[in-house]
N, CA, C and O atoms as a Maestro MAE file, in Angstrom:
{
 s_m_m2io_version
 :::
 2.0.0
}

f_m_ct {
 s_m_title
 :::
 protein
 m_atom[320] {
  # First column is atom index #
  i_m_mmod_type
  r_m_x_coord
  r_m_y_coord
  r_m_z_coord
  i_m_residue_number
  s_m_chain_name
  s_m_pdb_residue_name
  s_m_pdb_atom_name
  i_m_atomic_number
  :::
  1 25 19.717 -6.813 1.147 1 A "MET " " N  " 7
  2 3 20.334 -7.032 2.422 1 A "MET " " CA " 6
  3 2 19.223 -7.212 3.448 1 A "MET " " C  " 6
  4 15 18.208 -6.516 3.414 1 A "MET " " O  " 8
  5 25 19.431 -8.147 4.352 2 A "THR " " N  " 7
  6 3 18.427 -8.439 5.359 2 A "THR " " CA " 6
  7 2 19.027 -8.237 6.739 2 A "THR " " C  " 6
  8 15 20.188 -8.566 6.983 2 A "THR " " O  " 8
  9 25 18.217 -7.690 7.638 3 A "SER " " N  " 7
  10 3 18.674 -7.434 9.002 3 A "SER " " CA " 6
  11 2 18.133 -8.494 9.947 3 A "SER " " C  " 6
  12 15 17.140 -9.153 9.641 3 A "SER " " O  " 8
  13 25 18.792 -8.664 11.112 4 A "PRO " " N  " 7
  14 3 18.230 -9.541 12.132 4 A "PRO " " CA " 6
  15 2 16.888 -8.972 12.609 4 A "PRO " " C  " 6
  16 15 16.682 -7.759 12.565 4 A "PRO " " O  " 8
  17 25 15.996 -9.819 13.055 5 A "HIS " " N  " 7
  18 3 14.652 -9.375 13.457 5 A "HIS " " CA " 6
  19 2 14.662 -8.372 14.601 5 A "HIS " " C  " 6
  20 15 13.785 -7.511 14.675 5 A "HIS " " O  " 8
  21 25 15.636 -8.469 15.488 6 A "ASP " " N  " 7
  22 3 15.663 -7.589 16.650 6 A "ASP " " CA " 6
  23 2 16.578 -6.377 16.474 6 A "ASP " " C  " 6
  24 15 16.786 -5.617 17.419 6 A "ASP " " O  " 8
  25 25 17.125 -6.193 15.268 7 A "ALA " " N  " 7
  26 3 18.052 -5.082 15.031 7 A "ALA " " CA " 6
  27 2 17.303 -3.763 14.860 7 A "ALA " " C  " 6
  28 15 16.217 -3.733 14.282 7 A "ALA " " O  " 8
  29 25 17.882 -2.678 15.360 8 A "PRO " " N  " 7
  30 3 17.277 -1.371 15.091 8 A "PRO " " CA " 6
  31 2 17.413 -1.045 13.607 8 A "PRO " " C  " 6
  32 15 18.321 -1.535 12.936 8 A "PRO " " O  " 8
  33 25 16.524 -0.233 13.115 9 A "VAL " " N  " 7
  34 3 16.562 0.152 11.705 9 A "VAL " " CA " 6
  35 2 17.482 1.369 11.556 9 A "VAL " " C  " 6
  36 15 17.180 2.441 12.079 9 A "VAL " " O  " 8
  37 25 18.609 1.203 10.841 10 A "PRO " " N  " 7
  38 3 19.479 2.359 10.645 10 A "PRO " " CA " 6
  39 2 18.850 3.328 9.647 10 A "PRO " " C  " 6
  40 15 17.983 2.950 8.859 10 A "PRO " " O  " 8
  41 25 19.289 4.553 9.690 11 A "ALA " " N  " 7
  42 3 18.799 5.557 8.745 11 A "ALA " " CA " 6
  43 2 19.162 5.142 7.329 11 A "ALA " " C  " 6
  44 15 20.207 4.531 7.102 11 A "ALA " " O  " 8
  45 25 18.293 5.476 6.371 12 A "ASP " " N  " 7
  46 3 18.577 5.178 4.959 12 A "ASP " " CA " 6
  47 2 19.949 5.694 4.562 12 A "ASP " " C  " 6
  48 15 20.669 5.039 3.809 12 A "ASP " " O  " 8
  49 25 20.312 6.868 5.065 13 A "VAL " " N  " 7
  50 3 21.600 7.461 4.692 13 A "VAL " " CA " 6
  51 2 22.762 6.588 5.174 13 A "VAL " " C  " 6
  52 15 23.805 6.547 4.522 13 A "VAL " " O  " 8
  53 25 22.605 5.901 6.290 14 A "THR " " N  " 7
  54 3 23.654 5.008 6.784 14 A "THR " " CA " 6
  55 2 23.869 3.852 5.821 14 A "THR " " C  " 6
  56 15 25.004 3.526 5.473 14 A "THR " " O  " 8
  57 25 22.785 3.240 5.398 15 A "VAL " " N  " 7
  58 3 22.870 2.110 4.473 15 A "VAL " " CA " 6
  59 2 23.401 2.589 3.119 15 A "VAL " " C  " 6
  60 15 24.274 1.948 2.534 15 A "VAL " " O  " 8
  61 25 22.882 3.699 2.627 16 A "ALA " " N  " 7
  62 3 23.323 4.228 1.329 16 A "ALA " " CA " 6
  63 2 24.801 4.592 1.364 16 A "ALA " " C  " 6
  64 15 25.534 4.293 0.421 16 A "ALA " " O  " 8
  65 25 25.244 5.234 2.440 17 A "THR " " N  " 7
  66 3 26.654 5.607 2.553 17 A "THR " " CA " 6
  67 2 27.539 4.372 2.590 17 A "THR " " C  " 6
  68 15 28.592 4.343 1.954 17 A "THR " " O  " 8
  69 25 27.118 3.350 3.331 18 A "ALA " " N  " 7
  70 3 27.885 2.108 3.396 18 A "ALA " " CA " 6
  71 2 28.030 1.479 2.012 18 A "ALA " " C  " 6
  72 15 29.115 1.032 1.640 18 A "ALA " " O  " 8
  73 25 26.946 1.446 1.260 19 A "LEU " " N  " 7
  74 3 27.004 0.861 -0.089 19 A "LEU " " CA " 6
  75 2 27.845 1.713 -1.027 19 A "LEU " " C  " 6
  76 15 28.657 1.176 -1.780 19 A "LEU " " O  " 8
  77 25 27.669 3.022 -0.996 20 A "HIS " " N  " 7
  78 3 28.463 3.900 -1.861 20 A "HIS " " CA " 6
  79 2 29.957 3.766 -1.542 20 A "HIS " " C  " 6
  80 15 30.788 3.742 -2.450 20 A "HIS " " O  " 8
  81 25 30.289 3.682 -0.271 21 A "THR " " N  " 7
  82 3 31.692 3.511 0.120 21 A "THR " " CA " 6
  83 2 32.224 2.179 -0.382 21 A "THR " " C  " 6
  84 15 33.348 2.111 -0.878 21 A "THR " " O  " 8
  85 25 31.443 1.131 -0.263 22 A "ALA " " N  " 7
  86 3 31.872 -0.201 -0.693 22 A "ALA " " CA " 6
  87 2 32.074 -0.274 -2.202 22 A "ALA " " C  " 6
  88 15 32.932 -1.024 -2.667 22 A "ALA " " O  " 8
  89 25 31.304 0.489 -2.978 23 A "THR " " N  " 7
  90 3 31.457 0.415 -4.442 23 A "THR " " CA " 6
  91 2 32.822 0.895 -4.898 23 A "THR " " C  " 6
  92 15 33.268 0.531 -5.986 23 A "THR " " O  " 8
  93 25 33.490 1.698 -4.096 24 A "ARG " " N  " 7
  94 3 34.802 2.238 -4.484 24 A "ARG " " CA " 6
  95 2 35.870 1.160 -4.617 24 A "ARG " " C  " 6
  96 15 36.914 1.396 -5.226 24 A "ARG " " O  " 8
  97 25 35.621 -0.021 -4.054 25 A "PHE " " N  " 7
  98 3 36.597 -1.101 -4.096 25 A "PHE " " CA " 6
  99 2 36.426 -2.009 -5.313 25 A "PHE " " C  " 6
  100 15 37.177 -2.967 -5.490 25 A "PHE " " O  " 8
  101 25 35.435 -1.701 -6.148 26 A "TYR " " N  " 7
  102 3 35.116 -2.563 -7.289 26 A "TYR " " CA " 6
  103 2 34.959 -1.736 -8.548 26 A "TYR " " C  " 6
  104 15 34.594 -0.562 -8.494 26 A "TYR " " O  " 8
  105 25 35.239 -2.361 -9.682 27 A "GLU " " N  " 7
  106 3 34.925 -1.740 -10.968 27 A "GLU " " CA " 6
  107 2 33.594 -2.307 -11.427 27 A "GLU " " C  " 6
  108 15 33.355 -3.510 -11.315 27 A "GLU " " O  " 8
  109 25 32.737 -1.458 -11.936 28 A "GLY " " N  " 7
  110 3 31.451 -1.909 -12.443 28 A "GLY " " CA " 6
  111 2 30.248 -1.202 -11.871 28 A "GLY " " C  " 6
  112 15 29.346 -0.844 -12.628 28 A "GLY " " O  " 8
  113 25 30.188 -0.976 -10.535 29 A "PRO " " N  " 7
  114 3 29.012 -0.281 -10.009 29 A "PRO " " CA " 6
  115 2 28.901 1.142 -10.558 29 A "PRO " " C  " 6
  116 15 29.881 1.886 -10.586 29 A "PRO " " O  " 8
  117 25 27.709 1.503 -10.990 30 A "GLU " " N  " 7
  118 3 27.468 2.822 -11.570 30 A "GLU " " CA " 6
  119 2 26.533 3.678 -10.722 30 A "GLU " " C  " 6
  120 15 26.701 4.895 -10.643 30 A "GLU " " O  " 8
  121 25 25.553 3.047 -10.092 31 A "HIS " " N  " 7
  122 3 24.539 3.805 -9.355 31 A "HIS " " CA " 6
  123 2 23.914 2.899 -8.302 31 A "HIS " " C  " 6
  124 15 23.639 1.728 -8.562 31 A "HIS " " O  " 8
  125 25 23.693 3.449 -7.113 32 A "VAL " " N  " 7
  126 3 23.056 2.705 -6.028 32 A "VAL " " CA " 6
  127 2 21.908 3.542 -5.478 32 A "VAL " " C  " 6
  128 15 22.056 4.739 -5.234 32 A "VAL " " O  " 8
  129 25 20.785 2.909 -5.292 33 A "ARG " " N  " 7
  130 3 19.620 3.552 -4.666 33 A "ARG " " CA " 6
  131 2 19.070 2.560 -3.657 33 A "ARG " " C  " 6
  132 15 18.853 1.397 -3.997 33 A "ARG " " O  " 8
  133 25 18.839 2.991 -2.423 34 A "VAL " " N  " 7
  134 3 18.430 2.060 -1.375 34 A "VAL " " CA " 6
  135 2 17.417 2.717 -0.441 34 A "VAL " " C  " 6
  136 15 17.441 3.927 -0.213 34 A "VAL " " O  " 8
  137 25 16.524 1.876 0.094 35 A "HIS " " N  " 7
  138 3 15.537 2.296 1.081 35 A "HIS " " CA " 6
  139 2 15.544 1.271 2.207 35 A "HIS " " C  " 6
  140 15 15.460 0.068 1.956 35 A "HIS " " O  " 8
  141 25 15.642 1.738 3.433 36 A "GLY " " N  " 7
  142 3 15.635 0.845 4.574 36 A "GLY " " CA " 6
  143 2 14.222 0.477 4.992 36 A "GLY " " C  " 6
  144 15 13.257 1.181 4.695 36 A "GLY " " O  " 8
  145 25 14.130 -0.644 5.690 37 A "SER " " N  " 7
  146 3 12.849 -1.080 6.236 37 A "SER " " CA " 6
  147 2 13.133 -1.925 7.464 37 A "SER " " C  " 6
  148 15 14.293 -2.188 7.778 37 A "SER " " O  " 8
  149 25 12.099 -2.351 8.158 38 A "ARG " " N  " 7
  150 3 12.289 -3.220 9.322 38 A "ARG " " CA " 6
  151 2 12.942 -4.546 8.930 38 A "ARG " " C  " 6
  152 15 13.618 -5.165 9.752 38 A "ARG " " O  " 8
  153 25 12.750 -4.983 7.704 39 A "ALA " " N  " 7
  154 3 13.319 -6.252 7.243 39 A "ALA " " CA " 6
  155 2 14.759 -6.116 6.773 39 A "ALA " " C  " 6
  156 15 15.455 -7.121 6.625 39 A "ALA " " O  " 8
  157 25 15.217 -4.893 6.537 40 A "GLY " " N  " 7
  158 3 16.573 -4.687 6.039 40 A "GLY " " CA " 6
  159 2 16.606 -3.522 5.089 40 A "GLY " " C  " 6
  160 15 16.209 -2.411 5.441 40 A "GLY " " O  " 8
  161 25 17.074 -3.767 3.893 41 A "ALA " " N  " 7
  162 3 17.151 -2.709 2.892 41 A "ALA " " CA " 6
  163 2 16.827 -3.296 1.522 41 A "ALA " " C  " 6
  164 15 17.219 -4.417 1.197 41 A "ALA " " O  " 8
  165 25 16.122 -2.535 0.754 42 A "ARG " " N  " 7
  166 3 15.797 -2.896 -0.627 42 A "ARG " " CA " 6
  167 2 16.341 -1.791 -1.512 42 A "ARG " " C  " 6
  168 15 16.328 -0.617 -1.141 42 A "ARG " " O  " 8
  169 25 16.809 -2.169 -2.658 43 A "GLY " " N  " 7
  170 3 17.345 -1.145 -3.534 43 A "GLY " " CA " 6
  171 2 17.676 -1.693 -4.895 43 A "GLY " " C  " 6
  172 15 17.303 -2.806 -5.267 43 A "GLY " " O  " 8
  173 25 18.389 -0.869 -5.618 44 A "VAL " " N  " 7
  174 3 18.822 -1.233 -6.957 44 A "VAL " " CA " 6
  175 2 20.252 -0.756 -7.141 44 A "VAL " " C  " 6
  176 15 20.633 0.318 -6.675 44 A "VAL " " O  " 8
  177 25 21.033 -1.574 -7.830 45 A "MET " " N  " 7
  178 3 22.398 -1.205 -8.152 45 A "MET " " CA " 6
  179 2 22.594 -1.437 -9.651 45 A "MET " " C  " 6
  180 15 22.435 -2.553 -10.145 45 A "MET " " O  " 8
  181 25 22.935 -0.385 -10.351 46 A "PHE " " N  " 7
  182 3 23.255 -0.505 -11.763 46 A "PHE " " CA " 6
  183 2 24.734 -0.791 -11.878 46 A "PHE " " C  " 6
  184 15 25.553 -0.077 -11.299 46 A "PHE " " O  " 8
  185 25 25.090 -1.837 -12.627 47 A "VAL " " N  " 7
  186 3 26.495 -2.212 -12.776 47 A "VAL " " CA " 6
  187 2 26.817 -2.487 -14.236 47 A "VAL " " C  " 6
  188 15 25.947 -2.824 -15.038 47 A "VAL " " O  " 8
  189 25 28.079 -2.334 -14.546 48 A "ILE " " N  " 7
  190 3 28.594 -2.751 -15.849 48 A "ILE " " CA " 6
  191 2 29.242 -4.112 -15.626 48 A "ILE " " C  " 6
  192 15 30.201 -4.235 -14.863 48 A "ILE " " O  " 8
  193 25 28.717 -5.123 -16.291 49 A "ALA " " N  " 7
  194 3 29.230 -6.483 -16.139 49 A "ALA " " CA " 6
  195 2 29.014 -7.236 -17.444 49 A "ALA " " C  " 6
  196 15 28.114 -6.906 -18.216 49 A "ALA " " O  " 8
  197 25 29.843 -8.249 -17.688 50 A "PRO " " N  " 7
  198 3 29.728 -8.987 -18.949 50 A "PRO " " CA " 6
  199 2 28.519 -9.909 -19.032 50 A "PRO " " C  " 6
  200 15 28.118 -10.301 -20.127 50 A "PRO " " O  " 8
  201 25 27.926 -10.265 -17.875 51 A "ASN " " N  " 7
  202 3 26.777 -11.170 -17.893 51 A "ASN " " CA " 6
  203 2 26.010 -11.054 -16.569 51 A "ASN " " C  " 6
  204 15 26.525 -10.488 -15.605 51 A "ASN " " O  " 8
  205 25 24.801 -11.579 -16.519 52 A "PRO " " N  " 7
  206 3 23.992 -11.463 -15.301 52 A "PRO " " CA " 6
  207 2 24.620 -12.101 -14.060 52 A "PRO " " C  " 6
  208 15 24.494 -11.559 -12.962 52 A "PRO " " O  " 8
  209 25 25.287 -13.234 -14.216 53 A "ASP " " N  " 7
  210 3 25.901 -13.878 -13.049 53 A "ASP " " CA " 6
  211 2 26.992 -13.015 -12.442 53 A "ASP " " C  " 6
  212 15 27.097 -12.909 -11.220 53 A "ASP " " O  " 8
  213 25 27.801 -12.401 -13.285 54 A "THR " " N  " 7
  214 3 28.860 -11.515 -12.806 54 A "THR " " CA " 6
  215 2 28.255 -10.284 -12.134 54 A "THR " " C  " 6
  216 15 28.767 -9.824 -11.113 54 A "THR " " O  " 8
  217 25 27.182 -9.754 -12.690 55 A "ALA " " N  " 7
  218 3 26.508 -8.592 -12.101 55 A "ALA " " CA " 6
  219 2 25.968 -8.950 -10.717 55 A "ALA " " C  " 6
  220 15 26.137 -8.176 -9.774 55 A "ALA " " O  " 8
  221 25 25.324 -10.103 -10.581 56 A "ARG " " N  " 7
  222 3 24.797 -10.541 -9.283 56 A "ARG " " CA " 6
  223 2 25.920 -10.720 -8.270 56 A "ARG " " C  " 6
  224 15 25.808 -10.268 -7.131 56 A "ARG " " O  " 8
  225 25 27.003 -11.376 -8.680 57 A "ASP " " N  " 7
  226 3 28.132 -11.596 -7.778 57 A "ASP " " CA " 6
  227 2 28.748 -10.275 -7.332 57 A "ASP " " C  " 6
  228 15 29.144 -10.135 -6.175 57 A "ASP " " O  " 8
  229 25 28.831 -9.313 -8.235 58 A "LEU " " N  " 7
  230 3 29.365 -7.999 -7.903 58 A "LEU " " CA " 6
  231 2 28.471 -7.303 -6.873 58 A "LEU " " C  " 6
  232 15 28.971 -6.734 -5.903 58 A "LEU " " O  " 8
  233 25 27.172 -7.345 -7.079 59 A "CYS " " N  " 7
  234 3 26.240 -6.727 -6.128 59 A "CYS " " CA " 6
  235 2 26.346 -7.374 -4.756 59 A "CYS " " C  " 6
  236 15 26.343 -6.678 -3.741 59 A "CYS " " O  " 8
  237 25 26.439 -8.695 -4.714 60 A "LEU " " N  " 7
  238 3 26.574 -9.387 -3.435 60 A "LEU " " CA " 6
  239 2 27.888 -9.026 -2.744 60 A "LEU " " C  " 6
  240 15 27.921 -8.865 -1.524 60 A "LEU " " O  " 8
  241 25 28.965 -8.899 -3.511 61 A "ALA " " N  " 7
  242 3 30.258 -8.519 -2.930 61 A "ALA " " CA " 6
  243 2 30.205 -7.112 -2.346 61 A "ALA " " C  " 6
  244 15 30.727 -6.869 -1.257 61 A "ALA " " O  " 8
  245 25 29.577 -6.188 -3.065 62 A "VAL " " N  " 7
  246 3 29.448 -4.817 -2.566 62 A "VAL " " CA " 6
  247 2 28.626 -4.816 -1.277 62 A "VAL " " C  " 6
  248 15 29.008 -4.166 -0.304 62 A "VAL " " O  " 8
  249 25 27.516 -5.526 -1.259 63 A "CYS " " N  " 7
  250 3 26.678 -5.586 -0.057 63 A "CYS " " CA " 6
  251 2 27.445 -6.201 1.113 63 A "CYS " " C  " 6
  252 15 27.377 -5.693 2.232 63 A "CYS " " O  " 8
  253 25 28.166 -7.275 0.866 64 A "ALA " " N  " 7
  254 3 28.932 -7.925 1.932 64 A "ALA " " CA " 6
  255 2 29.995 -6.982 2.494 64 A "ALA " " C  " 6
  256 15 30.188 -6.931 3.709 64 A "ALA " " O  " 8
  257 25 30.679 -6.243 1.639 65 A "ARG " " N  " 7
  258 3 31.688 -5.285 2.097 65 A "ARG " " CA " 6
  259 2 31.035 -4.158 2.894 65 A "ARG " " C  " 6
  260 15 31.571 -3.726 3.914 65 A "ARG " " O  " 8
  261 25 29.890 -3.687 2.435 66 A "ALA " " N  " 7
  262 3 29.172 -2.625 3.156 66 A "ALA " " CA " 6
  263 2 28.783 -3.099 4.555 66 A "ALA " " C  " 6
  264 15 28.933 -2.359 5.528 66 A "ALA " " O  " 8
  265 25 28.290 -4.311 4.654 67 A "ILE " " N  " 7
  266 3 27.898 -4.867 5.948 67 A "ILE " " CA " 6
  267 2 29.113 -5.017 6.854 67 A "ILE " " C  " 6
  268 15 29.071 -4.636 8.024 67 A "ILE " " O  " 8
  269 25 30.192 -5.571 6.317 68 A "ALA " " N  " 7
  270 3 31.395 -5.817 7.114 68 A "ALA " " CA " 6
  271 2 32.019 -4.521 7.635 68 A "ALA " " C  " 6
  272 15 32.631 -4.514 8.703 68 A "ALA " " O  " 8
  273 25 31.869 -3.434 6.889 69 A "GLY " " N  " 7
  274 3 32.510 -2.186 7.267 69 A "GLY " " CA " 6
  275 2 31.629 -1.194 8.007 69 A "GLY " " C  " 6
  276 15 32.038 -0.054 8.225 69 A "GLY " " O  " 8
  277 25 30.435 -1.602 8.396 70 A "THR " " N  " 7
  278 3 29.491 -0.667 9.009 70 A "THR " " CA " 6
  279 2 28.922 -1.257 10.295 70 A "THR " " C  " 6
  280 15 28.110 -2.182 10.248 70 A "THR " " O  " 8
  281 25 29.345 -0.724 11.450 71 A "PRO " " N  " 7
  282 3 28.873 -1.279 12.718 71 A "PRO " " CA " 6
  283 2 27.347 -1.314 12.849 71 A "PRO " " C  " 6
  284 15 26.804 -2.231 13.465 71 A "PRO " " O  " 8
  285 25 26.657 -0.337 12.282 72 A "GLU " " N  " 7
  286 3 25.189 -0.304 12.365 72 A "GLU " " CA " 6
  287 2 24.532 -1.464 11.610 72 A "GLU " " C  " 6
  288 15 23.342 -1.727 11.778 72 A "GLU " " O  " 8
  289 25 25.317 -2.152 10.779 73 A "LEU " " N  " 7
  290 3 24.763 -3.270 9.995 73 A "LEU " " CA " 6
  291 2 25.225 -4.632 10.525 73 A "LEU " " C  " 6
  292 15 25.105 -5.643 9.833 73 A "LEU " " O  " 8
  293 25 25.749 -4.654 11.743 74 A "THR " " N  " 7
  294 3 26.192 -5.907 12.354 74 A "THR " " CA " 6
  295 2 25.041 -6.906 12.384 74 A "THR " " C  " 6
  296 15 23.937 -6.586 12.824 74 A "THR " " O  " 8
  297 25 25.312 -8.113 11.912 75 A "GLY " " N  " 7
  298 3 24.297 -9.165 11.893 75 A "GLY " " CA " 6
  299 2 23.483 -9.216 10.606 75 A "GLY " " C  " 6
  300 15 22.746 -10.175 10.378 75 A "GLY " " O  " 8
  301 25 23.607 -8.196 9.765 76 A "TRP " " N  " 7
  302 3 22.907 -8.213 8.481 76 A "TRP " " CA " 6
  303 2 23.579 -9.217 7.553 76 A "TRP " " C  " 6
  304 15 24.716 -9.620 7.795 76 A "TRP " " O  " 8
  305 25 22.887 -9.622 6.497 77 A "PHE " " N  " 7
  306 3 23.503 -10.462 5.486 77 A "PHE " " CA " 6
  307 2 23.009 -10.092 4.096 77 A "PHE " " C  " 6
  308 15 21.907 -9.577 3.910 77 A "PHE " " O  " 8
  309 25 23.869 -10.376 3.133 78 A "ALA " " N  " 7
  310 3 23.557 -10.103 1.725 78 A "ALA " " CA " 6
  311 2 23.007 -11.378 1.099 78 A "ALA " " C  " 6
  312 15 23.451 -12.479 1.424 78 A "ALA " " O  " 8
  313 25 22.056 -11.227 0.218 79 A "HIS " " N  " 7
  314 3 21.493 -12.373 -0.499 79 A "HIS " " CA " 6
  315 2 20.927 -11.916 -1.823 79 A "HIS " " C  " 6
  316 15 20.573 -10.751 -2.002 79 A "HIS " " O  " 8
  317 25 20.848 -12.849 -2.742 80 A "ALA " " N  " 7
  318 3 20.312 -12.546 -4.074 80 A "ALA " " CA " 6
  319 2 18.837 -12.836 -4.129 80 A "ALA " " C  " 6
  320 15 18.209 -12.642 -5.170 80 A "ALA " " O  " 8
  :::
 }
 m_bond[319] {
  # First column is bond index #
  i_m_from
  i_m_to
  i_m_order
  :::
  1 1 2 1
  2 2 3 1
  3 3 4 2
  4 3 5 1
  5 5 6 1
  6 6 7 1
  7 7 8 2
  8 7 9 1
  9 9 10 1
  10 10 11 1
  11 11 12 2
  12 11 13 1
  13 13 14 1
  14 14 15 1
  15 15 16 2
  16 15 17 1
  17 17 18 1
  18 18 19 1
  19 19 20 2
  20 19 21 1
  21 21 22 1
  22 22 23 1
  23 23 24 2
  24 23 25 1
  25 25 26 1
  26 26 27 1
  27 27 28 2
  28 27 29 1
  29 29 30 1
  30 30 31 1
  31 31 32 2
  32 31 33 1
  33 33 34 1
  34 34 35 1
  35 35 36 2
  36 35 37 1
  37 37 38 1
  38 38 39 1
  39 39 40 2
  40 39 41 1
  41 41 42 1
  42 42 43 1
  43 43 44 2
  44 43 45 1
  45 45 46 1
  46 46 47 1
  47 47 48 2
  48 47 49 1
  49 49 50 1
  50 50 51 1
  51 51 52 2
  52 51 53 1
  53 53 54 1
  54 54 55 1
  55 55 56 2
  56 55 57 1
  57 57 58 1
  58 58 59 1
  59 59 60 2
  60 59 61 1
  61 61 62 1
  62 62 63 1
  63 63 64 2
  64 63 65 1
  65 65 66 1
  66 66 67 1
  67 67 68 2
  68 67 69 1
  69 69 70 1
  70 70 71 1
  71 71 72 2
  72 71 73 1
  73 73 74 1
  74 74 75 1
  75 75 76 2
  76 75 77 1
  77 77 78 1
  78 78 79 1
  79 79 80 2
  80 79 81 1
  81 81 82 1
  82 82 83 1
  83 83 84 2
  84 83 85 1
  85 85 86 1
  86 86 87 1
  87 87 88 2
  88 87 89 1
  89 89 90 1
  90 90 91 1
  91 91 92 2
  92 91 93 1
  93 93 94 1
  94 94 95 1
  95 95 96 2
  96 95 97 1
  97 97 98 1
  98 98 99 1
  99 99 100 2
  100 99 101 1
  101 101 102 1
  102 102 103 1
  103 103 104 2
  104 103 105 1
  105 105 106 1
  106 106 107 1
  107 107 108 2
  108 107 109 1
  109 109 110 1
  110 110 111 1
  111 111 112 2
  112 111 113 1
  113 113 114 1
  114 114 115 1
  115 115 116 2
  116 115 117 1
  117 117 118 1
  118 118 119 1
  119 119 120 2
  120 119 121 1
  121 121 122 1
  122 122 123 1
  123 123 124 2
  124 123 125 1
  125 125 126 1
  126 126 127 1
  127 127 128 2
  128 127 129 1
  129 129 130 1
  130 130 131 1
  131 131 132 2
  132 131 133 1
  133 133 134 1
  134 134 135 1
  135 135 136 2
  136 135 137 1
  137 137 138 1
  138 138 139 1
  139 139 140 2
  140 139 141 1
  141 141 142 1
  142 142 143 1
  143 143 144 2
  144 143 145 1
  145 145 146 1
  146 146 147 1
  147 147 148 2
  148 147 149 1
  149 149 150 1
  150 150 151 1
  151 151 152 2
  152 151 153 1
  153 153 154 1
  154 154 155 1
  155 155 156 2
  156 155 157 1
  157 157 158 1
  158 158 159 1
  159 159 160 2
  160 159 161 1
  161 161 162 1
  162 162 163 1
  163 163 164 2
  164 163 165 1
  165 165 166 1
  166 166 167 1
  167 167 168 2
  168 167 169 1
  169 169 170 1
  170 170 171 1
  171 171 172 2
  172 171 173 1
  173 173 174 1
  174 174 175 1
  175 175 176 2
  176 175 177 1
  177 177 178 1
  178 178 179 1
  179 179 180 2
  180 179 181 1
  181 181 182 1
  182 182 183 1
  183 183 184 2
  184 183 185 1
  185 185 186 1
  186 186 187 1
  187 187 188 2
  188 187 189 1
  189 189 190 1
  190 190 191 1
  191 191 192 2
  192 191 193 1
  193 193 194 1
  194 194 195 1
  195 195 196 2
  196 195 197 1
  197 197 198 1
  198 198 199 1
  199 199 200 2
  200 199 201 1
  201 201 202 1
  202 202 203 1
  203 203 204 2
  204 203 205 1
  205 205 206 1
  206 206 207 1
  207 207 208 2
  208 207 209 1
  209 209 210 1
  210 210 211 1
  211 211 212 2
  212 211 213 1
  213 213 214 1
  214 214 215 1
  215 215 216 2
  216 215 217 1
  217 217 218 1
  218 218 219 1
  219 219 220 2
  220 219 221 1
  221 221 222 1
  222 222 223 1
  223 223 224 2
  224 223 225 1
  225 225 226 1
  226 226 227 1
  227 227 228 2
  228 227 229 1
  229 229 230 1
  230 230 231 1
  231 231 232 2
  232 231 233 1
  233 233 234 1
  234 234 235 1
  235 235 236 2
  236 235 237 1
  237 237 238 1
  238 238 239 1
  239 239 240 2
  240 239 241 1
  241 241 242 1
  242 242 243 1
  243 243 244 2
  244 243 245 1
  245 245 246 1
  246 246 247 1
  247 247 248 2
  248 247 249 1
  249 249 250 1
  250 250 251 1
  251 251 252 2
  252 251 253 1
  253 253 254 1
  254 254 255 1
  255 255 256 2
  256 255 257 1
  257 257 258 1
  258 258 259 1
  259 259 260 2
  260 259 261 1
  261 261 262 1
  262 262 263 1
  263 263 264 2
  264 263 265 1
  265 265 266 1
  266 266 267 1
  267 267 268 2
  268 267 269 1
  269 269 270 1
  270 270 271 1
  271 271 272 2
  272 271 273 1
  273 273 274 1
  274 274 275 1
  275 275 276 2
  276 275 277 1
  277 277 278 1
  278 278 279 1
  279 279 280 2
  280 279 281 1
  281 281 282 1
  282 282 283 1
  283 283 284 2
  284 283 285 1
  285 285 286 1
  286 286 287 1
  287 287 288 2
  288 287 289 1
  289 289 290 1
  290 290 291 1
  291 291 292 2
  292 291 293 1
  293 293 294 1
  294 294 295 1
  295 295 296 2
  296 295 297 1
  297 297 298 1
  298 298 299 1
  299 299 300 2
  300 299 301 1
  301 301 302 1
  302 302 303 1
  303 303 304 2
  304 303 305 1
  305 305 306 1
  306 306 307 1
  307 307 308 2
  308 307 309 1
  309 309 310 1
  310 310 311 1
  311 311 312 2
  312 311 313 1
  313 313 314 1
  314 314 315 1
  315 315 316 2
  316 315 317 1
  317 317 318 1
  318 318 319 1
  319 319 320 2
  :::
 }
}
């Protein structure tokens, strides 16, 4: 996930909570670990999926839902 250049950096717990909350809407996510930075957030998500493309799409969907549901992440975007 990437943040706008002028956005404040939210606490790691804010980003992690947003992602953990978003995973509840999908089957497949098993574990999320994230670290915030001035550029956005970097992390890893372990998922159960039938193939790499499905796993990537699932991760992007979770990130997009986390961004959409978290005011502190306004203007952020998900990318692979």
